[in-house]
Chimera marker file (.cmm) of the C-alpha trace (Angstrom):
<marker_set name="trace">
<marker id="1" x="81.656" y="24.983" z="-114.919" r="1" g="1" b="0" radius="0.5"/>
<marker id="2" x="81.820" y="21.387" z="-113.765" r="1" g="1" b="0" radius="0.5"/>
<marker id="3" x="79.302" y="19.037" z="-115.378" r="1" g="1" b="0" radius="0.5"/>
<marker id="4" x="78.555" y="15.528" z="-114.241" r="1" g="1" b="0" radius="0.5"/>
<marker id="5" x="78.857" y="12.636" z="-116.663" r="1" g="1" b="0" radius="0.5"/>
<marker id="6" x="75.075" y="12.431" z="-117.058" r="1" g="1" b="0" radius="0.5"/>
<marker id="7" x="74.858" y="16.171" z="-117.770" r="1" g="1" b="0" radius="0.5"/>
<marker id="8" x="77.632" y="15.883" z="-120.378" r="1" g="1" b="0" radius="0.5"/>
<marker id="9" x="75.808" y="12.994" z="-122.082" r="1" g="1" b="0" radius="0.5"/>
<marker id="10" x="72.562" y="14.991" z="-122.108" r="1" g="1" b="0" radius="0.5"/>
<marker id="11" x="74.415" y="18.003" z="-123.505" r="1" g="1" b="0" radius="0.5"/>
<marker id="12" x="75.995" y="15.811" z="-126.170" r="1" g="1" b="0" radius="0.5"/>
<marker id="13" x="72.609" y="14.460" z="-127.277" r="1" g="1" b="0" radius="0.5"/>
<marker id="14" x="71.166" y="18.015" z="-127.289" r="1" g="1" b="0" radius="0.5"/>
<marker id="15" x="74.024" y="19.167" z="-129.511" r="1" g="1" b="0" radius="0.5"/>
<marker id="16" x="73.422" y="16.282" z="-131.902" r="1" g="1" b="0" radius="0.5"/>
<marker id="17" x="69.657" y="16.922" z="-132.088" r="1" g="1" b="0" radius="0.5"/>
<marker id="18" x="70.117" y="20.654" z="-132.671" r="1" g="1" b="0" radius="0.5"/>
<marker id="19" x="72.702" y="19.962" z="-135.363" r="1" g="1" b="0" radius="0.5"/>
<marker id="20" x="70.224" y="17.715" z="-137.200" r="1" g="1" b="0" radius="0.5"/>
<marker id="21" x="67.568" y="20.443" z="-137.008" r="1" g="1" b="0" radius="0.5"/>
<marker id="22" x="70.035" y="23.002" z="-138.371" r="1" g="1" b="0" radius="0.5"/>
<marker id="23" x="70.673" y="20.730" z="-141.356" r="1" g="1" b="0" radius="0.5"/>
<marker id="24" x="66.902" y="20.511" z="-141.947" r="1" g="1" b="0" radius="0.5"/>
<marker id="25" x="66.614" y="24.300" z="-141.760" r="1" g="1" b="0" radius="0.5"/>
<marker id="26" x="69.351" y="24.588" z="-144.378" r="1" g="1" b="0" radius="0.5"/>
<marker id="27" x="67.293" y="22.425" z="-146.738" r="1" g="1" b="0" radius="0.5"/>
<marker id="28" x="64.206" y="24.536" z="-146.005" r="1" g="1" b="0" radius="0.5"/>
<marker id="29" x="66.171" y="27.659" z="-146.923" r="1" g="1" b="0" radius="0.5"/>
<marker id="30" x="67.165" y="26.097" z="-150.228" r="1" g="1" b="0" radius="0.5"/>
<marker id="31" x="63.602" y="24.992" z="-151.072" r="1" g="1" b="0" radius="0.5"/>
<marker id="32" x="62.134" y="28.306" z="-149.929" r="1" g="1" b="0" radius="0.5"/>
<marker id="33" x="64.562" y="30.192" z="-152.143" r="1" g="1" b="0" radius="0.5"/>
<marker id="34" x="63.647" y="28.076" z="-155.168" r="1" g="1" b="0" radius="0.5"/>
<marker id="35" x="59.917" y="28.566" z="-154.588" r="1" g="1" b="0" radius="0.5"/>
<marker id="36" x="60.427" y="32.308" z="-154.102" r="1" g="1" b="0" radius="0.5"/>
<marker id="37" x="62.254" y="32.563" z="-157.424" r="1" g="1" b="0" radius="0.5"/>
<marker id="38" x="59.514" y="30.564" z="-159.177" r="1" g="1" b="0" radius="0.5"/>
<marker id="39" x="56.772" y="32.791" z="-157.766" r="1" g="1" b="0" radius="0.5"/>
<marker id="40" x="58.710" y="35.949" z="-158.648" r="1" g="1" b="0" radius="0.5"/>
<marker id="41" x="59.088" y="34.690" z="-162.222" r="1" g="1" b="0" radius="0.5"/>
<marker id="42" x="55.345" y="33.968" z="-162.350" r="1" g="1" b="0" radius="0.5"/>
<marker id="43" x="54.573" y="37.463" z="-161.061" r="1" g="1" b="0" radius="0.5"/>
<marker id="44" x="56.913" y="39.040" z="-163.605" r="1" g="1" b="0" radius="0.5"/>
<marker id="45" x="55.241" y="37.044" z="-166.369" r="1" g="1" b="0" radius="0.5"/>
<marker id="46" x="51.813" y="38.250" z="-165.259" r="1" g="1" b="0" radius="0.5"/>
<marker id="47" x="52.703" y="41.910" z="-164.701" r="1" g="1" b="0" radius="0.5"/>
<marker id="48" x="54.810" y="42.491" z="-167.817" r="1" g="1" b="0" radius="0.5"/>
<marker id="49" x="52.424" y="40.928" z="-170.309" r="1" g="1" b="0" radius="0.5"/>
<marker id="50" x="55.251" y="39.387" z="-172.293" r="1" g="1" b="0" radius="0.5"/>
<marker id="51" x="54.444" y="36.841" z="-174.980" r="1" g="1" b="0" radius="0.5"/>
<marker id="52" x="56.289" y="33.582" z="-174.531" r="1" g="1" b="0" radius="0.5"/>
<marker id="53" x="56.449" y="30.692" z="-176.998" r="1" g="1" b="0" radius="0.5"/>
<marker id="54" x="54.883" y="28.185" z="-174.595" r="1" g="1" b="0" radius="0.5"/>
<marker id="55" x="51.629" y="30.103" z="-174.080" r="1" g="1" b="0" radius="0.5"/>
<marker id="56" x="51.415" y="32.633" z="-176.935" r="1" g="1" b="0" radius="0.5"/>
<marker id="57" x="47.651" y="33.209" z="-176.636" r="1" g="1" b="0" radius="0.5"/>
<marker id="58" x="47.367" y="33.597" z="-172.855" r="1" g="1" b="0" radius="0.5"/>
<marker id="59" x="44.107" y="35.257" z="-171.873" r="1" g="1" b="0" radius="0.5"/>
<marker id="60" x="43.940" y="38.345" z="-169.704" r="1" g="1" b="0" radius="0.5"/>
<marker id="61" x="42.269" y="36.306" z="-166.945" r="1" g="1" b="0" radius="0.5"/>
<marker id="62" x="45.193" y="33.878" z="-166.897" r="1" g="1" b="0" radius="0.5"/>
<marker id="63" x="47.670" y="36.756" z="-166.706" r="1" g="1" b="0" radius="0.5"/>
<marker id="64" x="45.714" y="38.376" z="-163.873" r="1" g="1" b="0" radius="0.5"/>
<marker id="65" x="45.615" y="35.069" z="-162.020" r="1" g="1" b="0" radius="0.5"/>
<marker id="66" x="49.345" y="34.464" z="-162.538" r="1" g="1" b="0" radius="0.5"/>
<marker id="67" x="50.390" y="37.940" z="-161.411" r="1" g="1" b="0" radius="0.5"/>
<marker id="68" x="48.399" y="37.776" z="-158.171" r="1" g="1" b="0" radius="0.5"/>
<marker id="69" x="49.335" y="34.189" z="-157.363" r="1" g="1" b="0" radius="0.5"/>
<marker id="70" x="52.957" y="35.023" z="-158.152" r="1" g="1" b="0" radius="0.5"/>
<marker id="71" x="52.929" y="38.157" z="-156.021" r="1" g="1" b="0" radius="0.5"/>
<marker id="72" x="51.260" y="36.576" z="-153.003" r="1" g="1" b="0" radius="0.5"/>
<marker id="73" x="53.345" y="33.406" z="-153.296" r="1" g="1" b="0" radius="0.5"/>
<marker id="74" x="56.580" y="35.387" z="-153.602" r="1" g="1" b="0" radius="0.5"/>
<marker id="75" x="55.772" y="37.460" z="-150.522" r="1" g="1" b="0" radius="0.5"/>
<marker id="76" x="54.827" y="34.429" z="-148.420" r="1" g="1" b="0" radius="0.5"/>
<marker id="77" x="57.734" y="32.260" z="-149.563" r="1" g="1" b="0" radius="0.5"/>
<marker id="78" x="60.179" y="35.146" z="-149.224" r="1" g="1" b="0" radius="0.5"/>
<marker id="79" x="59.015" y="35.863" z="-145.685" r="1" g="1" b="0" radius="0.5"/>
<marker id="80" x="59.178" y="32.172" z="-144.795" r="1" g="1" b="0" radius="0.5"/>
<marker id="81" x="62.696" y="31.902" z="-146.211" r="1" g="1" b="0" radius="0.5"/>
<marker id="82" x="63.831" y="34.986" z="-144.303" r="1" g="1" b="0" radius="0.5"/>
<marker id="83" x="62.475" y="33.670" z="-140.999" r="1" g="1" b="0" radius="0.5"/>
<marker id="84" x="64.020" y="30.229" z="-141.536" r="1" g="1" b="0" radius="0.5"/>
<marker id="85" x="67.330" y="31.904" z="-142.406" r="1" g="1" b="0" radius="0.5"/>
<marker id="86" x="67.247" y="33.826" z="-139.099" r="1" g="1" b="0" radius="0.5"/>
<marker id="87" x="66.369" y="30.644" z="-137.178" r="1" g="1" b="0" radius="0.5"/>
<marker id="88" x="69.247" y="28.846" z="-138.899" r="1" g="1" b="0" radius="0.5"/>
<marker id="89" x="71.726" y="31.508" z="-137.799" r="1" g="1" b="0" radius="0.5"/>
<marker id="90" x="70.447" y="31.521" z="-134.216" r="1" g="1" b="0" radius="0.5"/>
<marker id="91" x="70.554" y="27.722" z="-134.116" r="1" g="1" b="0" radius="0.5"/>
<marker id="92" x="74.177" y="27.696" z="-135.233" r="1" g="1" b="0" radius="0.5"/>
<marker id="93" x="75.073" y="30.160" z="-132.483" r="1" g="1" b="0" radius="0.5"/>
<marker id="94" x="73.272" y="28.021" z="-129.911" r="1" g="1" b="0" radius="0.5"/>
<marker id="95" x="75.098" y="24.873" z="-130.988" r="1" g="1" b="0" radius="0.5"/>
<marker id="96" x="78.444" y="26.678" z="-130.885" r="1" g="1" b="0" radius="0.5"/>
<marker id="97" x="77.750" y="27.845" z="-127.320" r="1" g="1" b="0" radius="0.5"/>
<marker id="98" x="76.821" y="24.303" z="-126.250" r="1" g="1" b="0" radius="0.5"/>
<marker id="99" x="79.923" y="22.844" z="-127.904" r="1" g="1" b="0" radius="0.5"/>
<marker id="100" x="82.081" y="25.404" z="-126.080" r="1" g="1" b="0" radius="0.5"/>
<marker id="101" x="80.400" y="24.499" z="-122.779" r="1" g="1" b="0" radius="0.5"/>
<marker id="102" x="80.955" y="20.806" z="-123.491" r="1" g="1" b="0" radius="0.5"/>
<marker id="103" x="84.635" y="21.357" z="-124.378" r="1" g="1" b="0" radius="0.5"/>
<marker id="104" x="85.203" y="23.526" z="-121.290" r="1" g="1" b="0" radius="0.5"/>
<marker id="105" x="83.706" y="20.854" z="-119.043" r="1" g="1" b="0" radius="0.5"/>
<marker id="106" x="86.000" y="18.202" z="-120.577" r="1" g="1" b="0" radius="0.5"/>
<marker id="107" x="89.072" y="20.410" z="-120.136" r="1" g="1" b="0" radius="0.5"/>
<marker id="108" x="88.288" y="21.100" z="-116.499" r="1" g="1" b="0" radius="0.5"/>
<marker id="109" x="87.713" y="17.414" z="-115.820" r="1" g="1" b="0" radius="0.5"/>
<marker id="110" x="91.031" y="16.429" z="-117.416" r="1" g="1" b="0" radius="0.5"/>
<marker id="111" x="92.853" y="19.225" z="-115.531" r="1" g="1" b="0" radius="0.5"/>
<marker id="112" x="91.899" y="17.703" z="-112.168" r="1" g="1" b="0" radius="0.5"/>
<link id1="1" id2="2" r="1" g="1" b="0" radius="0.2"/>
<link id1="2" id2="3" r="1" g="1" b="0" radius="0.2"/>
<link id1="3" id2="4" r="1" g="1" b="0" radius="0.2"/>
<link id1="4" id2="5" r="1" g="1" b="0" radius="0.2"/>
<link id1="5" id2="6" r="1" g="1" b="0" radius="0.2"/>
<link id1="6" id2="7" r="1" g="1" b="0" radius="0.2"/>
<link id1="7" id2="8" r="1" g="1" b="0" radius="0.2"/>
<link id1="8" id2="9" r="1" g="1" b="0" radius="0.2"/>
<link id1="9" id2="10" r="1" g="1" b="0" radius="0.2"/>
<link id1="10" id2="11" r="1" g="1" b="0" radius="0.2"/>
<link id1="11" id2="12" r="1" g="1" b="0" radius="0.2"/>
<link id1="12" id2="13" r="1" g="1" b="0" radius="0.2"/>
<link id1="13" id2="14" r="1" g="1" b="0" radius="0.2"/>
<link id1="14" id2="15" r="1" g="1" b="0" radius="0.2"/>
<link id1="15" id2="16" r="1" g="1" b="0" radius="0.2"/>
<link id1="16" id2="17" r="1" g="1" b="0" radius="0.2"/>
<link id1="17" id2="18" r="1" g="1" b="0" radius="0.2"/>
<link id1="18" id2="19" r="1" g="1" b="0" radius="0.2"/>
<link id1="19" id2="20" r="1" g="1" b="0" radius="0.2"/>
<link id1="20" id2="21" r="1" g="1" b="0" radius="0.2"/>
<link id1="21" id2="22" r="1" g="1" b="0" radius="0.2"/>
<link id1="22" id2="23" r="1" g="1" b="0" radius="0.2"/>
<link id1="23" id2="24" r="1" g="1" b="0" radius="0.2"/>
<link id1="24" id2="25" r="1" g="1" b="0" radius="0.2"/>
<link id1="25" id2="26" r="1" g="1" b="0" radius="0.2"/>
<link id1="26" id2="27" r="1" g="1" b="0" radius="0.2"/>
<link id1="27" id2="28" r="1" g="1" b="0" radius="0.2"/>
<link id1="28" id2="29" r="1" g="1" b="0" radius="0.2"/>
<link id1="29" id2="30" r="1" g="1" b="0" radius="0.2"/>
<link id1="30" id2="31" r="1" g="1" b="0" radius="0.2"/>
<link id1="31" id2="32" r="1" g="1" b="0" radius="0.2"/>
<link id1="32" id2="33" r="1" g="1" b="0" radius="0.2"/>
<link id1="33" id2="34" r="1" g="1" b="0" radius="0.2"/>
<link id1="34" id2="35" r="1" g="1" b="0" radius="0.2"/>
<link id1="35" id2="36" r="1" g="1" b="0" radius="0.2"/>
<link id1="36" id2="37" r="1" g="1" b="0" radius="0.2"/>
<link id1="37" id2="38" r="1" g="1" b="0" radius="0.2"/>
<link id1="38" id2="39" r="1" g="1" b="0" radius="0.2"/>
<link id1="39" id2="40" r="1" g="1" b="0" radius="0.2"/>
<link id1="40" id2="41" r="1" g="1" b="0" radius="0.2"/>
<link id1="41" id2="42" r="1" g="1" b="0" radius="0.2"/>
<link id1="42" id2="43" r="1" g="1" b="0" radius="0.2"/>
<link id1="43" id2="44" r="1" g="1" b="0" radius="0.2"/>
<link id1="44" id2="45" r="1" g="1" b="0" radius="0.2"/>
<link id1="45" id2="46" r="1" g="1" b="0" radius="0.2"/>
<link id1="46" id2="47" r="1" g="1" b="0" radius="0.2"/>
<link id1="47" id2="48" r="1" g="1" b="0" radius="0.2"/>
<link id1="48" id2="49" r="1" g="1" b="0" radius="0.2"/>
<link id1="49" id2="50" r="1" g="1" b="0" radius="0.2"/>
<link id1="50" id2="51" r="1" g="1" b="0" radius="0.2"/>
<link id1="51" id2="52" r="1" g="1" b="0" radius="0.2"/>
<link id1="52" id2="53" r="1" g="1" b="0" radius="0.2"/>
<link id1="53" id2="54" r="1" g="1" b="0" radius="0.2"/>
<link id1="54" id2="55" r="1" g="1" b="0" radius="0.2"/>
<link id1="55" id2="56" r="1" g="1" b="0" radius="0.2"/>
<link id1="56" id2="57" r="1" g="1" b="0" radius="0.2"/>
<link id1="57" id2="58" r="1" g="1" b="0" radius="0.2"/>
<link id1="58" id2="59" r="1" g="1" b="0" radius="0.2"/>
<link id1="59" id2="60" r="1" g="1" b="0" radius="0.2"/>
<link id1="60" id2="61" r="1" g="1" b="0" radius="0.2"/>
<link id1="61" id2="62" r="1" g="1" b="0" radius="0.2"/>
<link id1="62" id2="63" r="1" g="1" b="0" radius="0.2"/>
<link id1="63" id2="64" r="1" g="1" b="0" radius="0.2"/>
<link id1="64" id2="65" r="1" g="1" b="0" radius="0.2"/>
<link id1="65" id2="66" r="1" g="1" b="0" radius="0.2"/>
<link id1="66" id2="67" r="1" g="1" b="0" radius="0.2"/>
<link id1="67" id2="68" r="1" g="1" b="0" radius="0.2"/>
<link id1="68" id2="69" r="1" g="1" b="0" radius="0.2"/>
<link id1="69" id2="70" r="1" g="1" b="0" radius="0.2"/>
<link id1="70" id2="71" r="1" g="1" b="0" radius="0.2"/>
<link id1="71" id2="72" r="1" g="1" b="0" radius="0.2"/>
<link id1="72" id2="73" r="1" g="1" b="0" radius="0.2"/>
<link id1="73" id2="74" r="1" g="1" b="0" radius="0.2"/>
<link id1="74" id2="75" r="1" g="1" b="0" radius="0.2"/>
<link id1="75" id2="76" r="1" g="1" b="0" radius="0.2"/>
<link id1="76" id2="77" r="1" g="1" b="0" radius="0.2"/>
<link id1="77" id2="78" r="1" g="1" b="0" radius="0.2"/>
<link id1="78" id2="79" r="1" g="1" b="0" radius="0.2"/>
<link id1="79" id2="80" r="1" g="1" b="0" radius="0.2"/>
<link id1="80" id2="81" r="1" g="1" b="0" radius="0.2"/>
<link id1="81" id2="82" r="1" g="1" b="0" radius="0.2"/>
<link id1="82" id2="83" r="1" g="1" b="0" radius="0.2"/>
<link id1="83" id2="84" r="1" g="1" b="0" radius="0.2"/>
<link id1="84" id2="85" r="1" g="1" b="0" radius="0.2"/>
<link id1="85" id2="86" r="1" g="1" b="0" radius="0.2"/>
<link id1="86" id2="87" r="1" g="1" b="0" radius="0.2"/>
<link id1="87" id2="88" r="1" g="1" b="0" radius="0.2"/>
<link id1="88" id2="89" r="1" g="1" b="0" radius="0.2"/>
<link id1="89" id2="90" r="1" g="1" b="0" radius="0.2"/>
<link id1="90" id2="91" r="1" g="1" b="0" radius="0.2"/>
<link id1="91" id2="92" r="1" g="1" b="0" radius="0.2"/>
<link id1="92" id2="93" r="1" g="1" b="0" radius="0.2"/>
<link id1="93" id2="94" r="1" g="1" b="0" radius="0.2"/>
<link id1="94" id2="95" r="1" g="1" b="0" radius="0.2"/>
<link id1="95" id2="96" r="1" g="1" b="0" radius="0.2"/>
<link id1="96" id2="97" r="1" g="1" b="0" radius="0.2"/>
<link id1="97" id2="98" r="1" g="1" b="0" radius="0.2"/>
<link id1="98" id2="99" r="1" g="1" b="0" radius="0.2"/>
<link id1="99" id2="100" r="1" g="1" b="0" radius="0.2"/>
<link id1="100" id2="101" r="1" g="1" b="0" radius="0.2"/>
<link id1="101" id2="102" r="1" g="1" b="0" radius="0.2"/>
<link id1="102" id2="103" r="1" g="1" b="0" radius="0.2"/>
<link id1="103" id2="104" r="1" g="1" b="0" radius="0.2"/>
<link id1="104" id2="105" r="1" g="1" b="0" radius="0.2"/>
<link id1="105" id2="106" r="1" g="1" b="0" radius="0.2"/>
<link id1="106" id2="107" r="1" g="1" b="0" radius="0.2"/>
<link id1="107" id2="108" r="1" g="1" b="0" radius="0.2"/>
<link id1="108" id2="109" r="1" g="1" b="0" radius="0.2"/>
<link id1="109" id2="110" r="1" g="1" b="0" radius="0.2"/>
<link id1="110" id2="111" r="1" g="1" b="0" radius="0.2"/>
<link id1="111" id2="112" r="1" g="1" b="0" radius="0.2"/>
</marker_set>
């Protein structure tokens, strides 16, 4: 496919913008994973009833609060992380397709 110079420049800027967004999504995956682990640990603390040295006299109300906040937070953060992970993969595929289109247009131009 033959692209004009203006189209190639637009494609180049699109590739650069999408690449920056993919890097941001990678950071979101990392933060989402950390928050998911924290909420899972909070839920485990609440559901198991273990006694830890930091809060040895935790009331039953605190444990109930921590298990439900941990459970709901873990589900929401886990779902968010999963969706961002899928968007990250699709974004990488999109950028690869655009880079291939850009390279093909350069090769055809130099072949003429």
